[in-house]
ZASEGU-416208 format. One record per residue: x, y, z of N, C-alpha, C in turn; residue in one letter. Coordinates in steps of 0.2 Angstrom, whole numbers, plus 5000, padded with zeros to 4 digits. Layout:
XYZXYZXYZA
...
! end
This chain:
524251965184523651935181523751865179M
524251835177524351765176524351725182P
524651765188524651725194523951725197E
523451775196522851775198522451715194D
522551705188522251655184522451585186A
523051575188523251515190523051495197G
522951545201522651535208521951515207S
521551555202520851535201520751465199A
521151445194521051375191521251325197S
521751335201521851295206521251285211K
520951345213520451345217519851305214A
519751315208519151275204519351195205V
519951185203520151115204520051085211S
520251125216520151095222519451085224A
519051135222518351125223517951065220S
518151055214517950995210518150935213I
518750925215519050865218518750845225T
518450895228518150885234517450855233K
517150855227516550825226516650745226L
516150705228516150635227516150615220P
516550565218516550535211515850515209T
515450485214514750465212514350515209E
514450585212514050635209514250655202L
514950655201515150665194514950615189I
514850555191514650495187513850515185D
513550535190512850555188512750605184Q
513150655184513150715180513350695173L
513850645172514050625165513450585162L
513050555166512450515163511950565159N
512050625160511550675157511950705151H
512550695149512850715144512550685137I
512450715132512250685125512750635123P
512450575121512850515119513450535114P
513350585110513950595105514450635108D
514350665114514850705117515150675124Q
514850615125515050585132515750565132L
516050535127516650505126517250565127Q
517150615124517550675124517550705131R
516950715133516850745140517250705145T
517150645145517450605151518150595150A
518450595144519150595143519450665145L
519150725144519350785146519450785154S
518950765157518950765165519450715167L
519550655164520150615166520850645165I
520850675160521550705158521650765163Q
521150805164521250865169521350845176V
521050795178521050775185521250695185F
521850685184522050615183522050575190P
522150615195522150585202521450585205E
520950605202520250605205519950545205Y
520150495201519850425202519150415198G
519050455193518450455189518450385185L
517850355185517750295182517850305174S
518150255171518250255164517750215160T
517150195163516650165160516250215155R
516350275156516050325151516350325145H
516950305144517350305138517050245134L
516750195137516550135133515750135132W
515450175135514650165134514450175127I
514750235124514550255117515250255114H
515450205111516150195108516150225101L
516550275099516550305093517250295090V
517250275083517850275080517950335075V
518250385076518350445072518750435066H
519350395067519850385062519950315061R
520150295055520250225053520850195057G
521350235059521950215062521750195069K
521150205072521050185079520750115079Q
520650085074520350015074520849965077L
521449965075521949915077522049925085I
522249985088522349985095521649965099P
521049985096520449965099520349885099L
520549855094520449785093520949745098W
521549775099522049745104521749755111R
521549815112521249825119520649775121R
520249765116519649725117519849645118L
520349625114520649565115520949555122Q
521349605124521649595131521149595136R
520549635135520049635140519649575140D
519649535135519249475135519749425138R
520349425138520749375141520849395149K
520949455150521049475157520449485162V
520049525159519449545163518749505161D
518849455157518249415154517749465151D
518049505146517549545142517149595146G
517449625152517049675156516949735152R
517449765148517349825144516849815139M
516949765135516449755129515749745131S
515649725138514949725140514649785142Q
515049835143514849905144514649945138M
514849925132514649955126513949955124V
513650005124512950015122512850035115R
513350075112513250105105513950095102T
514050065096514650075092514550105086F
514950155085514850205079515550205075C
515450175069516050185064515950245060M
516250305063516150365060516550385054K
517150355054517650365049517450325043S
517550355037517450315030518050275028W
518550285032519150245030519350195035A
519850155035520050105039520050035036G
520349985040520349915037519749885039D
519349865034518749825035518749765039A
519349725037519449665041519549675048D
519949725050520049745057519349765060I
518949795057518249815059517849755061L
517949705056517549645058517849605064N
518449605065518749585071518549615077N
518449685077518149725082517449705084V
517049695078516349675079516249605082M
516749565081516749495084516849505092R
517149555094517249565101516749595105C
516249625101515649655103515049625101L
514849565103514249525101513649545103P
513649585109512949605112512849675112D
513149715107513049785106512349805104V
511949845108511249855106511149895100P
511549945099511549995093512149995089T
512049995083512649985078512550035073L
513050085072513050135067513650125063L
513550115056514150105052514150155046L
514750175044514850215038515250165033N
514950155028515250105023515550145017V
516250155016516550195011516750145005G
517250175002517550134996517950074997T
518250075003518650025005518349965008N
517649975008517249925012516849885006F
517149825005516849775000516149745002A
515749724998515149685000515249625004P
515849595002516049535006516149545014E
516449605015516549625022515949635026H
515449665023514749675026514449605027L
514449565022514149505022514449455028Q
515149465029515449425034515249455041E
515149525041514949545048514249525049M
513749515044513049495046512949425046F
513449385045513449315046513249285053E
513449325058513349315065512649345067T
512249315070511549335072511649375079F
511449435080511549475086510849475089R
510649435094509949435097509749495101P
510249535103510149595107510149655103R
510249655097510249715093509649745092L
509549805094508949845093508949895087R
509449925086509449975080510049965076R
509949965069510549955064510450005059L
510950045058511050105054511650095049E
511550085043512150085038512050135033V
512550175032512650225027513150215022R
512950215016513450195010513650255007F
514250255005514550315001515050274996R
514850244991515350204987515650244981P
515650304981515750344975516550354975Y
516750354969517550364967517650424963V
518350434963518550494959518650484951E
518850424950518850404943518450344941E
518250334935517850284933518150214934A
517750174937518050104938517450054937S
517550004933517049954932517149894935Y
517649894940517749824943517149794947Y
516749834950516249814954515649784949Q
515549814943515049794938515349734935F
515949724933516249664930516249604935L
516349624941516349564946515649544948K
515149594947514549574950514449574957G
514849624961514849624968514449684970S
513849674973513449724976513249704983Y
512949754987512849744994512149704995F
511849674989511249634990511449574994D
512049544993512249484997512249495004S
512349555007512349575014511649565017A
511149595013510449595015510249525015V
510449485009510249415009510449375015E
511049395017511349355022510949365029T
510749425030510349445036509749405036M
509349395031508649355031508749285031F
509349265029509549195029509749165035R
510149205039510549185045510249205051T
509849265051509649295057508949265058W
508749255065508149235067507649285069G
507149265071506649315074506849345080E
506749415081507049445087506549505089S
506249505095505749555097506049615098E
506749615099507049685101507349715095T
507349685089507649715083507049755080F
507049825081506449865079506649915074T
507249935073507449995069507949975064H
507849995058508349975053508350035048L
508950055046509050105041509650095036S
509450095030509950095025509950155021F
510450195021510550255017511050255012I
510950275006511450285001511450365000Q
512050385001512150464999512050474992D
511850534991511650554984512350564980I
512350544974512950544970513250614970P
513950624969514250684969514050724962P
514050784963513850824957514450844953R
515050854956515650874953516150834955T
516750834951517350804953517950844953H
517850904956518350954956518750954962R
519350974962519750974968519451024973R
519451004979519151044985519751094987A
519651154987520151204989520151204997Q
520751204999520751205007520851285009Q
520451295014520451365016520551365024S
521051415025521251415032520751465036K
520251435038519751475042519551445048D
519151465052518951445058518651375058A
518351355053518151285052518651235052S
519251245048519751205048520151195055N
520151255058520451245065520051205069V
519351215069518951165073519051095071A
519051075065519151015063519850985066V
520351025065520951005068520950985075A
520651035079520551025086520150955088V
519650945084519250885085519650825084D
520050825079520550775077521050755082G
521250805086521750795091521350765097I
520750785098520350755104520250685102T
520050665096519950595094520550555095D
521150585093521750545094521850525102D
521750585106521850575113521450525116L
520750525114520350475116520550405115A
520750395108520950325107521550305110Q
522050355111522650335114522550315121A
522050345125521850325131521550255132Y
521150235127520850165127521350115125I
521850135121522350085119523050105123A
523450055124524150075127524550105121D
525050145124525450185119525850135115R
526050075118526450035114526050005108S
525450005109525049975103524850025098D
525050085099524850135094525250125087A
524950135082525150125075525350195072E
525750195067525950255063525350285060D
525350345059524750385056524750365049D
524150345047524050325040524050385035E
524150375029524150435025523450465023P
523350525023522750555022522450535015R
521850525014521650505007521650565002P
521850554996521950604991521350644990A
521350714989520850754988520550744981L
519950754979519650744973520050784968P
520350754962520750784957520350804951S
520650834947520250854940520250804935R
520650744937520650694932519950654931R
519750644925519150604924519350534923G
518850504919518950434918519550414913P
519750474909520350464905520850514907F
521350484911521850534914522350544908P
522450504903522950514898522850584894Y
522250614894522150674890522550734893L
522850764889523250824891522850884893G
523250934895522850994896522551034890D
522851014884522551044878521951014876S
521750954879521150924878520750924884L
520850974888520450964895519650974894A
519451014888518751024887518450954885D
518850914882518550844880518450794885S
518750814891518650764896517950754898R
517650694900516950684902516950724909P
516350754910516250794916515950744921K
515550694920515250654924515350584921E
515250534926515250464924514850424929F
514650364927514250324931514550304937A
514250314943514550294950514350224951Q
514650184956514450124958513850124961P
513450064961512850054964512950014970M
512450024975512449994981512049924981V
511449934978510949874977510849864970F
511049804967510849794960510149774959F
509849734964509149714963508849734970D
508449774970508149804976507549754979V
507449694975507049644978507249614984K
507949624985508249594991507849624997C
507649684997507349715002506649685003I
506349664998505649624999505749555002W
506249525000506449455003506549465010R
506949515012507149535019506449545023F
506049585020505449605023504949555025G
504949495021504549445022504849385027T
505449395029505749345033505549365040S
505749315045505549315052505949375055P
506549395053506949445056506649515056V
506249525051505849585050505149585053A
504949535056504249535059504149585064R
504649605068504449655073504749725072H
504949735065505249805064504749855064L
504749905067504249965068504550025064T
505150035064505450095060505950075055H
505850105049506150085043506350145039L
507050155037507250205033507650175027R
507350185021507650165015507750225010L
508350245010508550305005509050275000R
508750264994509150244989508950284983V
509450334981509250384976508950354970P
508450384967508150374961507950294959S
507850264965507650194964506950184966R
506550134963505850114965505850074970N
505950094976505850054982505150044984I
504750094983504050074986503650024982T
503850014975503549964971503749894974S
504349894977504549824980504249814986V
504049864990503749854997503049834996L
502749834990502049814990501949754985I
502549714984502449654980502149604984L
501849554980501549494983502049454987H
501749424993502249394997502349314995H
502849284998502949214996502549175001L
502349114999501949075003502249055010P
501949055015502149035022502449095026G
502449155023502649215027501949255028Y
502049315031501549355033501249395027S
500649415028500249445022500649515020N
500949545024501249615022502049615023T
502349645019503049655020503149705026V
503549685031503649725037502949735040F
502649685043501949695045501849735051P
502349755055502349795061502549865060A
502549885054502949955052502450015054L
502750055058502450115060502750185058R
503350175056503750235053504150215047Y
504050255041504350235035504650295032L
505250295030505550345027505850325020D
505650345015505850325008506050385004V
506350435007506650495004507150474999S
507150524994507650524988507450464983T
506950424984506750374980506250394975T
505950354971505450374966504750354968N
504350404970503650384972503150434968V
502650404965502150444962501450444965R
501150494965500450504969499950454966L
499950444959499450414956499650334954D
500150314957500350244956500350194962T
500850194966500950144971500750174978V
500650244978500550274985499950244988L
499450234984498750214987498850144990S
499250094986499350034988499750024994T
500250074994500750075000500350085006L
499850135006499450155012499050105014L
498750065009498250015010498649955013K
499249945011499549885013499849885021S
500049945023500349955030499849985034Y
499449935038498849955042499049995048T
499649995050499850025057500350085055L
500450105049500850155048500650225050L
501050255054500850325057501250385055E
501850365052502250425050502550405043H
502550445038502750435031503150495029L
503750485027504250535025504350525018V
504250575013504350565006504750625004L
505250645007505650695004506050684998D
506050734993506350724987506250664983R
505550644983505350584979505050604973T
504950674971504650694965503950664965N
503550674971502850644972502350674967L
502450744965501950774961502250774954F
502750744952503050744945503150814942A
503450854946503550924943502950964941F
502350944944501750974943501551024949G
501951034954501751064960501651144958A
502051164953501951244952501251264949G
500951224945500351234942499751214946E
499751154948499151124952499351094958K
499751124962499951094968499451094973G
498951144973498351134978497951074977S
497851064970497351004968497750944970E
498350934969498750874971498750864978L
498850924982498850914990498150894992C
497550914989496950894991496850814989K
497050794983497050724981497450684986D
498050714988498450674993498050665000L
497750715002497350705009496750665008G
496450665002495950615001496150545000S
496750534997497050464996497250435003L
497450475008497650445014497150415018C
496550445017495950415020495550365016V
495550375010495250325005495550255005A
496150255008496550185008496150145013A
495950165018495550125023494850105020G
494550145016493950125013494050065008L
494550075004494750015000494949955003S
495249955009495449895013494749865015R
494249905018493649875020493249835015G
493249865009492849835003493249775001K
493949785000494349724998494249665003E
494249675009494149615014493449585013R
492949625012492249595011492249555004E
492649574999492649534993492949474994R
493549474998493849415000493449365004R
493049395008492549345012492049315007I
491749355003491249334998491549284994A
492149294991492449244987492649174991L
492849184997492949125001492349085002W
491749125004491149085005490849054999D
490949084993490749054987491148994985A
491748994987492248934986492048874990T
491848894996491648845001491048804999E
490548844997489948824994489948774988R
490448804983490548764977490948694979A
491348694984491648634986491148584988R
490748604992490248564995489748534990I
489548584985489148554980489448514975A
490148524974490548474970490548404973Q
490648404980490748344983490048304983A
489548344983488848304983488748284975E
489048314971488948294964489248234962R
489948224964490348174962490248114967I
489848124972489748064977489348014973R
489547944973489147894970488447874973P
487947864969487347854972487247774974H
487047764980487047704983486347674984E
486247614983485547584984485447574992Q
484847564994484747555001484947485003P
484947434998485247364999485947354999N
486347414997487047404997487347404990G
486947394985487147394978487447454976S
487947454972488347514970488047554965T
487647524960487347554954486647524953Q
486247564950485547544948485647504941Q
485247454940485247414934485047444928S
484647504929484447544923485047584920S
485547594924486147634921486447604915E
486647644911487047614905487747604907T
488147564903488847564905489247624903P
489047664899489347734897489247774903G
488647774906488547824912488947804918S
489047734919489447714925490147734924S
490347724917491047744916491247824917Q
490747864915490747934916490747954923N
490347914927490347924935490947904938A
491247854936491947824938492447874936A
492447904930492947944928492948014932A
492248034933492248094937492448094944S
492448034947492548024954493348004955S
493748004950494447994951494748054954T
495348044958495648104961495948154956P
496148134950496448174945495848224943G
495248194941494748234939494448284944S
494448254950494248304956494748364957A
495348344956495848394957495848444952L
495648424946495648474940495048514941S
494448484944493848524944493948574950Q
494348564955494348604961494948654961E
495148664955495748714954495548784957R
495948824958495848894961495448934956L
495048974959494649024954495049074950P
495649094954496049144950496349114944E
496549054944496849014939496349004933V
495748984935495248964929494849034927S
495149064922494749124920494449104913R
493949134911493649114904494149154899P
494249114894494749144889494349144882R
494549204879494149214873494449174867R
494049134863494249094858494049134851G
493949084846493849114839493049134840N
492949194838492249224838492049234831R
491449214830491149224823490949304822S
490749324816490549394815489949404818V
489449354818488749364820488749364827A
489249344831489149334838489349404841Q
488949424846489149494849489649484854P
489949544855490549544860490249564867T
489649574868489349594875488649554875F
488449554881487749524883487349574888S
486749574887486249614891485949574896I
486149514897485849464902486149484908R
485749464914485949474920486549424922D
487149454924487649404926487649394933R
487949334935487949314942488549354945P
488549354952489049384956489749364953R
490249404954490949384952491249324955R
491149324962491449274966491049204964G
490349204964490049144963490149124955A
490149164951490249144944490949114943G
491549144945492149114945492249054948S
491949044954491948984958491548924954T
490948944951490548894947490948874941A
491348924938491648904932492248854934A
492548864940493148824942492848754943A
492248744946492048674948491548644943T
491448674937491048654932490248654934G
490048694939489448704941489148774939L
488548784938488248844936488048884943S
487948944943487848984949487148964952A
486748934948486048914951486148854955V
486648804953486748744957487048754964D
487348814965487648824972487148834977L
487248804983486848804989486848874991P
486248894994486248964997486748975003S
486949035004487449045009487149045016T
487649025020487449025027487749085031E
488149125028488549175031488349245028R
488449285032488349355030488849395035A
489449405032489949445036490049515033Y
490049565038490149635036490749655039F
491149705036491749735038491749805038V
491849835044491849915044492549935042L
492549995038493150015035493550045041P
494250045041494650075046494750145046P
494850175051494950245051495750255050L
495950315047496650315045497050325051P
497650285051498150285057498650345056C
498750365050499250415048499250475052L
499750495056499850555060500250605056K
500750595053501150645049501350615042T
501350665038501650645031502050705029I
502650695026503150745024503350735017S
503250795014503350795006503850845005I
504350855009504950905008505250905001G
505250954998505550964991505050974986G
504450964987503950984982503751054981E
503851094987503651164987504251204988A
504851184984505451224985505451294981H
504951304976504951364972504351404973A
503951394979503351434980503451464987I
503051514988503051564994502651534999G
502751565005502451535011501651535011P
501451585008500651595007500351535003S
500751514998500451454994500551384998R
501151385002501251325006500651325011V
500451375014499851375019499251355015D
499151375009498551355005498651275003E
499251255002499251175001499051145007W
499251165013499051125019498251135020E
497951185019497251195019496951145014R
497151145008496851095004496951025006Q
497551005009497650935011497150925016F
497050965021496550955026495850955024Q
495650985018495050985015494950915012A
495450895008495350825005495250775010G
495650785016495650735021494850735024W
494550795025493950795028493350765023A
493450785017492950755012492950675012Q
493550655011493650575011493450545018S
493550585023493350555030492550555030L
492250595027491450595027491250535023E
491550525017491350465013491450405017R
492050395020492150345024491650325030L
491450385033490950375038490250355035S
490050385029489450365026489450285024D
490050265022490050195021490050145027W
490350175032490250135039489550135041A
489150185040488450185042488050145037E
488250145031487950095026488050025028Y
488650005030488849935032488449925038T
488349965043487949955049487249935047A
486949975042486249965040486149895037E
486649875033486649805030486649755035R
487149765040487149715046486549705050Y
486249765051485649765055485049735051E
485049745045484449715041484549635040R
485149615039485349545039485149515046A
485349545051485249525058484449515059K
484049565057483349555058483049495054R
483249485048483049435044483149365047K
483749355050483949295053483549285059A
483449335063483049325069482349305068E
482049345062481349325061481349255058D
481749235054481749165052481849115058W
482249125062482349085068481749085072K
481349135073480749145077480149105074G
480149105067479649065064479748995063K
480348975063480448905062480748865068N
480748895074480948865080480448815082D
480548745082480148695084479548675080G
479448705074478848695070479148685063T
478748645060478848625053478248635048T
477748665051477148675047477248725041S
476748725037476748765031476648845034Q
476948885030476848955032476148985032P
475949025036475249055037475049085030F
474449075028474149105022473449125023T
473249175020472549195020472149155015Q
471449155017470949115013470949145005K
471049095001470949104994471649124991G
472249124995472849144992473349084992K
473849084988474349034988474849044994K
475148984996475648995001476249034999P
476449085003477049125001477749085002V
478049084997478749044997479249094999T
479649075004480149125007480849085006T
481349125005482049095004482449105011V
482749055013483049055020483649105020K
483649155024484249195024484849175028P
485349205027485949185031485849195038P
485949135042485849135049486549155053L
487049155050487749165053487949235051D
487649285055487749355053488249385058V
488849415056489349445060489549515057R
489849555062490149615060490849625063L
491249635058491949645060492249715059Y
492749725062493149785062493949775062R
494349815059495049815059495249835066F
495849805069496049815075496349885075P
496349925081496649985081497349985083R
497750035082498450035083498650015090P
498250025095498450015102498249945104D
497949905099497749835101498249785098E
498349735101498849685098498449645092P
498849645087498549615081498749535081E
498349495078498449425078499049415074C
499549375077500149355073500049305068S
499549265069499449205064499049235058L
499349205052499049225046498849165042H
498149145043497949085039497649115033N
497949085027497649105021496949075020Q
496749025023496048995022495549035026D
495649075030495149115034495249185033D
494849215029494949285027494749335033P
494449305038494249355044494849355049T
495449315048495949315052496249395053M
496349415059496649485060496149535061G
495449515060494949555062494649545069L
494249595071493949595078493249595077V
492949545080492149545079491849595084E
491349625081491049675085490349645088V
490349655095489749635098489249695099Q
488849695093488449755093487849755097A
487749795102487149805105486749865103V
487149915102486849975099487350005093D
487350065091487750085086488350125089R
488550105095489150145098489750135094S
489850085090490450065086490550115081Y
490050165079490050215074490350275078L
490450285084490650345087491350365085D
491850325084492450345082492450385075P
492050365071491950395065491650465065Y
491150475070490950545071491450585075L
491850555079492350595083492850615078D
493050575073493550595068493350645064A
492750645062492450695057492350765061M
492150765068492150825072492850855072S
493350815074494050845075494250875068A
494150845062494350875056493950935055S
493350945056492951005055493151055059E
493351045066493551095070494251125068L
494651085065495351105063495251155057H
494751135052494651175046494351245048L
493951245054493651305056494151355059G
494551325064495051365067495751325068D
496151325063496751285064497251305069P
497251365072497651395077497451365084S
496851345085496651315091496551245092R
496451215086496351135086496851105082H
497151055084497751025080497450985074P
497950975069497750945063497750865064A
497250835061497250755062497850725059P
498150755054498750735051499150795049C
499750795051500250855050500650845044I
500550895039500950885033501450945033M
502150925032502650965032502950965025C
503151025022503451035015504151055015T
504451055021505151075022505551015021V
506051005017506450945016506950945022P
507150885023507650875028508250835026D
508350835019508950805016508950825009C
509550815006509650834999509450774994K
509250794988508950744984509450744977G
509350694973509750674967509550724962P
509950734957509750774951509250734947T
508750764945508250734941508050774934R
507750744930507550774924506850814925R
506850874923506150914924505650894919G
505150934919504550914915504750934907A
505150984907505451004900506050974898G
506350924901506950894900507550924903G
507450984907508051014910508250974916E
508850984919509050954925508950994931R
508550964935508350994942508750974947V
509151014951509550994956509251004963D
509050954966508650964972509050964978E
509251024980509751034985509451084990V
509151144988508951194992508351184996G
508151235000507451235003507551205010G
508151185013508151155019508251205025M
508151265024508251315029507551335032N
507051305030506351325032506251295039G
505651325042505451295048504951245048K
505151185051504751125051504051135055H
503551105053502951105057503051065064R
502751095069502851065075502550995076E
502950945078502750875078502750835071G
503050865066503150835060503550765060C
503550735054503950675054504750685054G
504950745052505650755052505950765059H
505550805063505750815070505750745074L
505250705072505250645075505850595073L
506050605067506550565064507250585067G
507350645069507950665072507950635079R
507450625082507450585089507550515088Q
507350485083507350415082508050395079I
508350425074508950405071509550435074W
510150415072510750445074510850435082G
511150485085511350475092510650485096W
510550445101510050445106510250415112Q
509850425117509950395124509650325124S
509950275124509650205124509550185132D
! end
């Protein structure tokens, strides 16, 4: 029997060696990236005389153990001197899979790989913020995807990082200070693992999993031994100590074991999360389309909607289409509406383990899901109304500026004299004082700064008024310039903005439905789609109302132009009646809409023009309202028969990650760990994220 097995293996080897090496290379191109290095190494070791190319060992370079860094660095240095960096140019993915290793040697390795497109890093306790800052000091123009995973947790309490003030904020700040704009850099991921729940010693078990880990370790060592020469191999480094029972006070004996603290504060990754906001407003983040920020129990979403600095784009991460803020703190009634309104191109939103419903899912989960569906669509309605208010305020400011310039302009005589003789010296001094640059600058201050302030009010003075108040934009502008709303000239513009349809395709709220059954989960999804449909109907009604306003203003402008073209006579009146006085309507009537996701958005952001980024509609008929009718029809069809018609927005309630420990509604500790074995919805954001992040074919 052994002789038969040996002869069979020789026959297989002979048959494989007869194949051309080009065919084997093509077959290796279809191997998954995370298995390519091991597969190529196995073939080279089994068939050493076959002449298989070694480039497959370098395409996706993985460091499984920290001890592999030094021989890898030496091999890359020798390759740079002998082959002019031929091996380093083959590397398309570099993955630091080990949590150990010398961080300085890793930086040396990264200097030898300046053009790697995909960079995957695991940052452990031996990786200081200064090391990551040194790595990010060099701009990589060909980088397309960067993923950094942090695990800074320790076994015993250490306050060295806190006392030193050393956090990874400096690494993010180095990126937006030294990196320039790059159209290829589109994917960024920062993940902080959830803090450990216990500090007990992990018991070793001699089972099949340990045997598999040992076999993988032997394969990893063989792979790195082939890349590096045997003479360059270093001694095995000691294995890291397993977590012990010692807490922050190791001097306590066994008799006082119950008095030892069970938990202690673990080190933080980011001290000030505003560094994410500063990075998002920098040129390096201008083309980022996929962003994953998982920082447990931190308010990341409130940072993403902060007001921007002057000179940058209107939105933090303006090109964002995929956003994952799992394990952070997000509330349905606070920042989520502003988040959806700020990111106009967002298509996929992942909110796993964010406590979105604030532990209210058990009692009123259906109502909250309906509110969530309505909120996703209502964000577009708020954007349309807000843009119209900005345009109205800008128009009122422009009219007030013109009126103020006419008011402070000195009156000149026809013969060239500067002032009339009937004017008093006091009036000429007041006119001169009002025409000074300082006075004009103080009168033309911004409307947002000049707000009416409440002073000392007498008892007989009421706190309200029943008089008709002017429009908000005109009143604030008139107050800023010292003019009344009556003194402002009539507007020449009538700009209308159609509300945008929702771009969101998937939303994931994994972890909110961990304690309910499948039937209630289906009810949640139905309520979500019902809220989506109701809000979509309101959005369509507002679009139709905007179209009516535009057509009415257009007819008035055309009628005025037809009556006054080439004639200056008095308006026609019937016998015995007074002439009818008409007010000149706005003649510049335009209709705008927001750009669709498939249309290129204007990259210029002019703060003085509120119509920047909008698309003017050349309206011949009401065909521009067809997308609203199509969206309503698709939503109604899904509500009628969900099995035959796809949902306009897919909601998934199955989590794809573990969450931090939180305080429940009654003060109890809720450990968000379970619920990950459910079936995800087809096409949800979780399944899409598995294709985007981690190992993929570049």
